[in-house]
N, C-alpha and C positions, 0 to 999 in steps of 0.2 A: 754471049757477050752482054746483051741487054740485061740478062738476069744478074750477072756479076756487077755491072755498073749500078744496078738498083740497090744491091746490098752495100756497095762502097758508099753510095750516097746516103743510105740509112746510117752507116757507121759514122759518117761525118756529122750527122745530126744527133748522135748519142750524147748524153750528159756526162761530162767529166766526173770521175769519182769524187773529186774534192768538192764538187758543186751539188752533190746529192744531199738532200735534207731528210731528217727523220719524218716518217709518215708519208713520204712522197709515194704516190701511186703510179702505176703504169710506167715505171722507170725503164729507160732504154740505155744500156751500158755496153761498152766495147772494151775489150782487153784480152790479155793472154792469161790463161788459167795456169799459174805457175806452181800451185800446190793443190792437191786433191786427196781427201782422206775420208774414211768412215768415222763419224762420231759415235762412239759406243757407250752404252751404260754398263760400266764394268761390274756393277753390283747386281745386275739383272740375272735372274735365274732362268729366263726364257730362252728358247732355242735361237731366237733372233734378237740380240741386244741392241740392234741399230737404233740410233736416235735420229740421225740425219746424215746426208752426204754433204760435207763442207769443203770449201776450197778458198783460195786466195786469187783474186783477179787483179792484174797489174795493167794500167792503161798507158796510153802514149805520153802522158804528162808525168809519169813516175809515181802516181798515186795508187794505193792499194786498198782493197776492201774485201771483206769476207762474204762469200755467197753460201747459202744454205738451202738444201733440198730436203724438205720434210720426209720422214720415212714413208708416209702414205703415197708419195710421188716417186719413190725410188725406181720402180719398174719403168716409169715414163721417161725419166731423165738420165739414169745411169748409162744406157748405151750411147747417149749423145755427148757425154763429157769425157775428155781425155786430157790428162796433165800435159802441159806444154803447148796446147793448141790455142788459136785465137778465135774468139767468139763475139758475135753480136747477140746480146740477150735482151729481149723486150718483154714488156708487161710483167715486171716484177714489183715488189713492194720493199721500201726501205724501212725496216723495223728498228726500234730502239734497242741497241745492244748494250747499253750501260748497266742494265740490271741482269744481264746474262753472265754466266761464268764459263771459264775455259774457252774463251774465244780470242781471236786476233783483235787487238785493241787499237789499231791504227786509226779507225774512224769511230764515231759515236753511233753509227748505224750498221746494219747488216742487210745485204741484198737477199731477200727471201723469195724463193720460187713459188709460183701458184700453178694450178692446173692449166691456166690459160697462157702461161709463160712460153715464149718461143725461143729456141736456141739455134742460131745459124753459125755454122763453121765457115770461117773466111780464110782461104789460103793465100789470096792475093793482097791482103792488107794486114798490117801489123808486123811486118818484118823488122821494123826498127824497135819494137818492144823487146827488152831483154828477156831471156828465159829464166833468169833468177834476179832477185833483189834482196839486199841485206842491209841491216842497220847495225853494224858492229860497234862494240864499245871497246876502245883501246884499253889495254891492261892497266895503264897508269891512271885511267879515269874511273875504274871500278870502285875504289874506296869512296869516291864522292857521290856514288849513287845512294838513293834512299833505301838501303837494305836493312831490314829489321834484324837485329841480333839479340838472341836471348838463350840462356842455358836450357838444355833439354835433358830429360832423364829417359832411359829406356833405349830400345833398339831404333836406329835410324837407317833409312835405306833410300836409294834413288827412286824417284817416281816419274812416270812419263805417261803419254797417251798415244792413241793411234795417229795423232797429228804430228808427232815428233819425227824429224828426219835430219840426219847429219850431212852437212854439205862442206865440211872443212877441207875435204880433199879435192874440191873442184879447182880446175885450172882456169880461174878467172881473175881479173885484176883485183876485185874487192877482197877475195880470199887471200891472195898473195900479199896485199897491203896489210891485212890483219895479221898474217903470220909473221911478216917481217917487222911488225911494230914491237915485237917482243924479242930483244936482241940476245938475251942470256941463253947459254947452252943448257943442256939437260941437267948436268950436276947442279948448276946454280938455280935452275927452275925448282928442283926439289927443295932447296932452302927457302923458297918463297911460299911454299905451301902453308895454309893456315895452321897455326899452332893449336893443338887440341889440349885443353886443360881439363883434367878430370876433377870434377867437383863432388863434394859430399852432398847428400840430399838436402841438408840444411842450407848449404851455400847456394845450391841450385834453386831452392824454393823461394829465395828472396826474403820477403818479410814473413816473419812467423807471428801469428796471432794467438792470443789466448782464447779460451773457450767462451769467456764472458763477452769479449769483443765480437765473436762470431754469432753468439746467441741473440745479440741486440740488433744485428743487421736486418734491414727490411728485406722482404722477399725479392724486391726489385734488384737487390745487390747480387742475387744469384741467377738472374735471368741470362739466358744464352749459354748456360753451362759453366758460369764463372765459379771457381773454387778458391778455397783459402786453406793455407797450411797451418797446422798446429801440432805441437808435441804433447801427447796425452797418454794416460794409462787406462786400460780397460779395467773398470772397477766392478762391473757386474754384468750378468746376462739377464735380460728381461724375459723370464720364463712364462709370463702371462701372454706373450705374443708368439704366434707360430714362427718357427725358426727356418722354414724352408718354403719353396714354391715349386710348382711343376709347370714348366713352360708349355708343354704339349702332351698329348695322350701317350706318345712314345718316348718322352723325355724322362731322364732320371731326375731325382730331386736336386734342386739347386739351393745354395745358401741364400737366405734372407734373414741374417742373424741380427736380432735387435740387442744392442749393447749400450751400456752407459760408460762414457769415457770422462776422465777427470784430469784437471791440472790444478795449480794453485789458485786459479781465479774462480773455479766452479766446476760444474758438470754439464754434460750434454748427452741426450739420447740420440742415437744414430743407428743406421742399418748398414751392415757389412755384407756385400754380395760376393759370390764366387771366390776368386783368388785372395781377396782381402780377408775373407772369413777363413779360408783354408790356411792362410799364414798364421792366423790367431789360434785356430783350433788344432792345427797340425794334422788335419784329416779332411779328406774331401767329403762332400755332402752324402754321396752314395754310400761310403763306408760308415759314416755316422748313422745313417738311416738303417743300415744292415745291423749295426751293433744294437740299435734300439729294438729291432725285431727279436734279436737273440736274448737280450737282457734289458728289461725296461729301466733298470737302475743305471745302466751304462750310459744312457742318453745324456742326462744332465752332467755326469762326470766328464764325459768327452768334451762337451761344450765348455765346461768350466776351465779347460786348459787355456782358454783365451784370457782369463782373469789374471790381472797383474802384469800383463805385457805392455811395455811402453813402445810406441811407434810414432814416427812422423806421419801423420794422416793428412791427406788432401780431402777436404770436406766440401761437399756440394749440397744442393737441396733439390728435392722434387717439387717444382713450382706448379705442378698440375693441380689446379684448384678442385678438380673433380675427383681426385684420388681420395679414397676412404681410409687409406692406411694411416694409422695414428702417429707415425714418426715421419717427418719430412726430411731430416738431415741424412745424407748418404756419405759413407766413407768410400770415396772414389778410388783412392790408391793408398798403399801403406809401405813404409820403408823401415826396416830394422835399423836401430842406431845403437851406438856404444855410449852409454851414459857416462862412462868413466873418463871420456876424452873431452877436452874443452871445445873441440870442433868435431862433432860426431861424424864417423865415417860409415859408409854403406857396407853392411855385412851381408845382406841379401835383399833382393828387390822383388816385389810382387806387384802385378798389374791387376786392376779390377776390370771386370766386364759389366756392362749395363745390366741391371736386373729388372724385375717386374714388380710394380706396386699393385 
């Protein structure tokens, strides 16, 4: 009894989540762990892609905050944490969460565990804390949200993470209120779906620049991967520069095709990688290389198939000042267009992959 009273007293002295400040040390927080998940590095090739164990803590005042257990402390704390349980957690640090990505953004901080952190499971306290908490947006308020809309080209698909969980079938008042806020039946609901408008590449690209405008832009205009669209014709292949690269000792040759593109305003030397080059040459780099081995005359003839082709190019720049490659402009993507139409339509679409300088 004395042991339980001691923890209840400690819970009463815990800091409310809304009162925790960034940089606060030795934080003592109390609440129900309403969500728990593994944050994974989806691009990692290692056997264990875990970044951290993350969760959402809900306290008695209705405030929420994200907790995070670093990977190095996984074995210490994983057995102690269970979704739905109430905990008193002491000796944690409130770290700045504003510069982090893919986190719950209810607070400007995140509760981070340390080796010295203590986790105490409380069964006799916290019964008034809900097991779930939601902040639903009524359907009629969605248009007023600051949702960025822009035309996209290429394949789109749904994306999620290990933190995603669907609760819409829960039998709780918040969910019922949310479901009942949309009164239309299924047939009418179908009519409310967003209208998908198919755009030509030119329409989707927005502003079309000429090559002179692109050539006079400063390097800073391309920082962060910014690209610009232009309609241009391939006028020549720069035979003095090697047309391929080898990414690794087991890799086949990949295109690094140096070309000159032109429009009415002037010309621009640029590099076409991978599928952009394949679209122009109508042959992949491995086949072009094999032809070169069979007949040395075939090599330039094959590459010359690119000459004379007009495309809508998305043009970027290699802004790495340490690069020794003589050409900095890169043809990131290319789209075939029908020049005979006043508003060119897409006839085939090619996507480029990042190459090597």
